[in-house]
Each structure stands twice: as C-alpha cells, then as structure tokens.
C-alpha positions in Angstrom: 145.1 115.8 31.9 147.5 117.6 34.3 148.6 121.0 34.7 152.2 122.7 34.3 153.5 126.2 34.5 156.2 127.5 32.3 158.3 130.5 34.0 159.9 131.1 30.6 163.2 132.8 30.5 165.0 134.2 33.6 165.7 138.0 33.2 162.5 138.7 31.3 161.4 141.3 34.0 159.5 139.1 36.2 162.2 137.4 38.2 161.2 138.6 41.5 157.8 137.0 41.3 158.7 133.8 39.4 159.6 131.9 42.7 156.4 132.9 44.2 154.6 131.7 41.0 156.3 128.4 41.2 155.3 128.0 45.0 151.9 128.8 44.4 151.8 126.2 41.5 153.5 123.7 43.9 150.6 124.5 46.4 147.9 124.2 43.9 149.0 120.7 42.8 150.5 121.6 39.4 152.4 118.5 37.9 155.5 120.3 36.7 157.4 123.8 36.6 159.4 124.2 33.4 162.3 126.9 32.8 163.6 127.8 29.6 166.8 129.1 28.0 168.0 130.8 24.8 171.1 133.0 25.2 170.5 134.7 28.4 169.8 132.6 31.7 170.3 129.1 31.6 167.7 126.7 32.9 169.7 124.3 35.2 170.4 127.1 37.7 167.0 128.2 37.7 165.6 124.6 38.1 168.1 124.0 41.0 166.7 127.3 42.8 163.2 126.5 42.1 163.5 122.9 43.3 165.1 124.0 46.7 162.3 126.3 47.4 159.3 123.7 46.5 158.2 120.5 47.8 156.3 118.4 45.4 156.0 120.1 41.9 158.4 118.4 39.4 161.0 120.8 37.6 161.8 120.5 33.9 164.0 122.0 31.3 162.1 123.4 28.4 164.6 123.1 27.0 168.2 122.5 27.6 169.8 123.5 24.1 171.6 120.5 22.5 174.3 122.7 20.9 175.2 124.2 24.3 176.2 121.1 26.2 178.2 117.8 25.4 175.7 115.1 26.1 177.6 113.5 28.9 177.3 117.0 30.5 173.8 117.0 30.0 173.6 113.5 31.7 175.6 114.6 34.8 173.2 117.8 35.0 170.0 115.6 34.8 171.5 113.2 37.5 172.4 116.1 39.8 169.2 117.9 39.4 167.3 114.5 40.1 169.3 113.8 43.0 168.9 117.3 44.6 165.2 117.6 44.0 164.5 114.2 45.4 163.5 112.7 42.0 161.6 115.5 40.7 163.5 116.5 37.5 162.2 116.1 33.8 164.8 116.4 31.1 163.5 118.5 28.1 166.0 118.8 25.1 165.9 120.7 21.9 168.2 121.7 19.1 167.2 125.3 19.3 167.6 127.0 15.8 170.3 128.1 13.3 171.1 131.5 14.3 171.4 130.6 18.1 173.4 127.3 17.3 175.6 129.0 14.9 175.8 132.5 16.2 176.0 132.0 19.8 177.3 128.5 20.4 179.3 128.1 17.1 177.8 124.8 16.4 176.9 123.9 12.7 173.1 123.4 12.5 173.1 120.5 10.3 171.5 116.9 10.6 169.5 118.2 13.7 167.4 115.0 13.7 170.6 112.7 13.7 172.5 114.6 16.2 169.2 114.5 18.5 169.1 110.9 18.2 172.7 110.4 19.0 172.7 112.8 22.0 169.6 111.0 23.3 171.4 107.7 22.9 174.5 109.0 24.8 172.5 110.3 27.5 170.6 107.2 28.0 173.8 105.2 28.0 175.4 107.5 30.9 172.4 107.0 32.7 173.0 103.2 33.3 176.0 104.0 35.0 178.0 101.8 33.0 181.1 102.9 31.3 180.4 105.2 28.5 181.7 104.3 24.9 179.7 105.6 21.7 180.5 105.3 18.1 178.5 107.7 16.2 178.7 110.2 13.3 178.5 113.3 15.5 180.1 112.0 18.9 182.9 109.2 19.3 183.6 108.4 23.0 186.3 108.1 23.9 188.1 109.8 21.1 190.3 107.1 19.2 194.1 107.2 19.4 194.1 109.3 22.6 194.5 109.0 26.5 190.9 109.0 27.0 188.9 105.8 28.4 185.5 104.9 29.1 184.3 106.5 32.2 181.0 105.9 34.2 178.8 108.4 35.9 179.6 108.5 39.5 176.3 110.4 40.6 173.3 108.2 41.5 170.1 109.7 40.0 167.1 109.5 42.4 165.5 107.3 39.8 166.6 104.7 37.5 164.6 106.3 34.5 164.5 110.3 34.3 161.7 111.2 31.8 163.1 112.5 28.8 161.2 115.2 26.4 162.0 116.8 23.2 160.8 120.0 22.0 159.5 119.3 18.3 157.4 121.1 15.6 158.2 119.6 12.3 156.8 116.3 11.2 159.9 114.4 11.0 161.2 115.7 14.5 157.8 114.6 15.8 157.9 111.3 14.5 161.4 110.8 15.9 160.3 112.3 19.3 157.6 109.6 19.4 160.2 106.9 18.8 163.0 108.0 21.2 161.5 110.1 24.0 159.1 110.0 26.9 157.2 113.0 26.0 157.1 116.0 23.6 157.2 119.6 24.2 154.9 121.4 21.8 154.2 125.2 21.3 151.3 127.0 19.4 149.0 124.1 19.9 145.6 124.6 18.3 143.1 121.7 19.6 141.4 121.8 16.4 144.7 121.1 14.3 146.7 119.0 16.9 145.9 115.5 15.4 147.2 116.6 12.0 150.1 118.9 13.0 151.4 116.9 15.9 149.8 113.5 17.5 149.6 111.4 14.2 153.4 112.1 13.9 154.3 111.4 17.4 151.9 108.1 16.9 153.9 107.0 13.8 157.0 107.1 16.0 155.7 105.1 18.8 154.5 102.4 16.4 158.0 102.3 14.9 159.3 101.5 18.5 156.6 99.0 18.9 154.8 101.1 21.4 151.6 103.3 21.8 150.9 106.6 23.0 150.0 105.0 26.4 152.3 106.8 29.0 153.8 109.2 26.5 153.2 112.7 27.7 152.1 115.2 25.0 152.9 118.7 26.8 152.0 121.9 24.8 152.5 125.2 26.4 149.7 127.6 26.1 149.4 131.4 27.1 146.6 132.2 29.4 144.6 135.3 30.1 141.7 135.4 32.3 138.9 137.9 31.8 135.3 138.5 30.7 134.3 136.7 27.6 133.2 139.9 26.0 136.9 141.0 26.1 138.3 137.9 24.3 139.5 140.1 21.4 141.4 142.3 23.8 142.9 139.7 25.5 144.1 138.0 22.3 145.5 141.5 21.2 148.0 141.5 24.2 149.5 138.2 22.6 149.9 139.7 19.0 153.4 140.7 19.7 154.4 137.2 20.9 152.9 135.4 18.0 154.4 137.7 15.5 157.8 137.5 17.1 157.9 133.7 16.6 155.8 133.3 13.2 157.8 136.4 11.8 160.9 136.5 13.5 162.3 133.3 15.0 164.7 131.9 12.6 165.7 132.8 8.8 163.1 133.3 6.1 164.0 129.8 5.0 164.2 128.0 8.5 161.4 129.4 10.7 159.7 126.3 12.3 157.1 128.5 13.9 156.1 129.9 10.7 155.8 126.6 8.8 153.7 125.2 11.8 151.3 128.3 11.0 151.1 127.4 7.3 150.2 123.7 8.3 147.4 125.1 10.4 146.0 126.7 7.1 147.5 130.3 7.6 149.8 130.1 4.7 149.2 133.7 3.3 149.0 135.2 6.9 152.2 133.7 7.8 154.1 134.9 4.9 152.8 138.2 5.4 153.7 138.3 9.2 157.4 137.3 8.2 157.7 139.8 5.5 156.6 142.5 7.7 158.6 141.3 10.7 162.0 140.8 8.7 161.5 144.2 7.1 161.6 145.8 10.5 157.9 146.5 10.7 157.0 144.7 14.2 153.8 146.6 14.8 152.6 145.8 11.2 153.6 142.2 11.8 151.6 142.0 15.0 148.5 143.6 13.3 148.8 141.0 10.6 148.3 138.1 13.1 144.9 136.7 12.6 142.6 136.9 15.7 141.6 133.0 15.1 145.4 131.8 15.2 145.8 133.6 18.5 142.6 132.3 20.2 142.9 128.9 18.9 146.6 128.6 20.6 145.8 130.3 23.8 143.2 130.1 26.8 141.3 133.4 26.8 138.3 134.6 28.8 136.3 133.4 31.6 136.9 130.3 33.5 134.1 128.4 31.9 135.4 129.4 28.3 138.9 128.3 29.6 137.2 124.9 30.8 135.9 124.3 27.5 139.0 124.9 25.8 140.6 122.4 28.2 138.3 119.8 27.4 139.1 120.2 23.7 142.8 119.9 24.3 142.2 116.8 26.4 140.1 115.2 23.7 143.0 115.9 21.3 145.4 113.9 23.4 147.1 116.4 25.4 148.2 114.9 28.8 149.9 117.9 30.5 148.7 121.2 29.6 151.5 123.8 30.4 150.3 127.4 31.1 152.1 130.6 30.5 149.8 132.9 32.7 149.8 136.5 31.5 149.9 139.4 34.1 151.5 142.7 34.9 151.6 142.1 38.6 152.3 139.0 40.8 148.5 139.1 42.0 147.3 138.8 38.5 149.8 135.9 37.7 148.6 134.1 40.9 145.1 134.7 40.2 145.5 133.1 36.9 147.0 130.0 38.4 144.2 129.6 40.4 141.7 130.1 37.6 143.5 127.4 35.8 143.1 125.0 38.6 139.2 126.0 38.8 139.0 125.4 35.2 140.5 122.1 35.2 138.0 121.0 37.9 135.0 122.5 36.0 136.1 120.7 32.8 136.0 117.4 34.8 139.6 116.7 34.1 141.3 117.3 37.6 
C-alpha cells in the first residue's frame, strides 16, 4: 500500500505551508499529492505550481469538477499537466453536488452517471490524438449544422495513458467507476465497512468490463492526527466540525451523499440527527451529535503503533493508496504527521 497527501482547498488558511508539506511528502517517498476544488481555488493551477517545485511525487486532481469544464478542456488540461510534470499527473473527476453544480456553474444536476460516462469517453477519445467526434445524449462534437469540424489534440502528453480516477460514494457510481476508471477516490472510509460500502461495487464494475481489481487503485482520503493513545477521544473531537459539515450540511436534505454513506455504515438515526441540527443552524449541536466511533473508524488517530494497526486494516480491506490529510495548527505539526505516516507504514510492514 502506498501513501498520498491531500492538500485540500487552496485558500483554507494554510497556503504558506502547503508547498513545504508537498515537498516533504516528495522527500519521504509519498506516491501522490492531491489538490481539491469546490468554489474557491481551482486545482489545475495549484497542481502546476506543486509539480514545478517537486521532483518525484505524482500530482492529482481530487477533483476536477465535471460541471466546471467541457470534457475537451479537461483533456487539454490533463495533457498539459502531464507534459509539464514529466508524466506525474493523475486525473481525478467528480460531478460535485447539486448546490455547486446548479448554483455556481449553472449546470443542471441531472443524470450524473450518464454525464460522467460520456465525459470520460470524450476525454479518452481526445487523448488518442485522433480527430474528435462524439454523438451522445449530453455532448455532440462537432455541433451539427454549423462550421465546427473534428479537431485533434495538438499537445503530446508524456504518457499514452494518464490514470483516471472518479470520486464516488453511491453504489451505482462506484460500480460505474470500477467499469470505466483506473481508480476510485473515496471519502469517510471505514476499513470495517469498506467491502460493503465500496469494494464490492467497484468489483462488480470491473467484472462488467471483463477485468478484476488487479491494477485498480482504491484511494481513500483519511484525516490523520498523531498523539498519545489515551488522548484518542480528544483527537477525534477535533474532527467533529469536519464530519458534521459533510454528513449534515453538504447538499440538500434529499441529496447528501455523505449522509447516505453514514447511514449505510449503520448510523441511520445519528445521521438524521446531525443533518436536522446542521440544517437548522445548530452547527455545534450537529458536531456534538457525531458518534465517536464514526470519527475513529474513518480517521487515523493516536500513536504510530495504533495508526499502523489501522493501516493494516485498510490494506486488508483492499486500499492500495491511502491518502492522508494531516491535522496540525503549525507547519511543524503537519510535517511531523507526514513523518509519522511513513513510520506507521513501515511498522505495519506495508512500505
């Protein structure tokens, strides 16, 4: 199992330190550095900057939002980043959610699975550097009856095949991801529930494509907080607002994929209470309602030995790249967390 690092969103208050974190991860041998986007910083600019200041670590979009870009533009961006980085780019895609898609981009959030499939097909076709034409439900290239003509990508990517990941949570999305992608970006992964909540659906998709999970990258992001084992409860409490935001406030009452995931892990009543309180404006109450076990099972908390044991559980559950989101109020704390992650991987015998 390899390790990755997730820098999150640029502009979150730790920008001055993020490059140092990426460079330390590069020095320590981490496999990939991911950057995210929502409705603030874009990921492409951040990844170009990180790639220019690192040597070996891959850079990946977690995620490029599908409603934000035409698929041909995403192909251009991926080819450019792969060329500039010397073949170190990983393309992560996701549909975002209805509030961002419709409120920020003005793109209707309908038929997300069909849109994702067509989007991936167009990117794959563009990457072949043959003249691009496509006749789908959501995209038609060139537009009929106009001056447009099939055009081919002029940039030569460093590699013939750029790894393509999809951020997936729901069963149908996970199955399609297994079918059409090279990897899956997961969030709130509990090793004990991973087979039921994710892996079996990915496996079904791979089988549909006549493939196995061999070579498919299962890549969850896991918050990390290092400390004494007797302080695990306090460490978990630092992630209460983060968990409450996603389970309670990401999306509408009817369309919150993270809330539905918590329900599938057995927290039906708790997920409903968190959402009720969050949407009513009681964010503190929502955070207090998050069960300790939900946080503990979806994070890495405590001593290096405890974290190593959790890493073993993730590896046994099928994780191939474990992406860490290290907590810390200072750069030194975040760098120490990175080093602890490497040490834990070694103690777990997974390096």
